[in-house]
C-alpha positions in Angstrom: 97.3 90.4 90.2 95.6 92.0 93.2 97.4 93.7 96.1 97.6 92.3 99.6 98.1 94.0 102.9 101.0 92.7 105.0 101.4 92.6 108.8 102.9 96.1 108.8 99.3 97.5 108.6 98.6 99.9 111.5 94.8 99.9 110.8 94.7 103.6 110.0 92.1 103.2 107.2 93.9 105.4 104.7 94.0 102.7 102.1 90.3 101.9 102.4 89.3 105.6 102.1 91.5 105.9 98.9 90.4 102.7 97.1 88.4 103.7 94.1 86.5 100.4 94.0 85.9 99.9 97.7 87.9 96.6 97.7 89.5 97.2 101.1 87.7 96.5 104.4 88.7 96.3 108.1 89.7 92.8 109.1 90.9 91.3 112.3 93.9 93.3 113.3 94.6 94.8 109.8 92.8 95.8 106.7 92.2 93.3 103.9 91.8 93.5 100.1 89.2 91.6 98.2 91.2 90.1 95.3 88.1 89.7 93.2 87.2 93.5 93.5 90.8 94.9 93.4 91.7 96.5 90.0 95.4 96.6 90.7 95.6 100.4 90.5 98.1 100.8 93.4 96.3 103.7 95.0 96.4 101.9 98.4 100.1 101.4 98.2 100.7 105.1 97.3 98.4 106.2 100.2 99.6 103.9 103.0 102.0 105.6 105.5 103.8 102.3 106.3 103.8 100.6 102.9 101.6 97.7 104.0 99.8 97.1 100.7 102.0 95.2 98.2 101.5 93.5 94.9 100.7 89.8 95.5 
């Protein structure tokens, strides 16, 4: 199951920079994860300073 980014996102970009498969892009007001590309590694959740990425 892919990760999602909740509304706690502060748009810092840390998760996008850390994603090994480039599944995270800047969206409207927060970053978003492409579920088809996400490999469920959890790197985004480990990197995020506010815990916005969560397992869907």
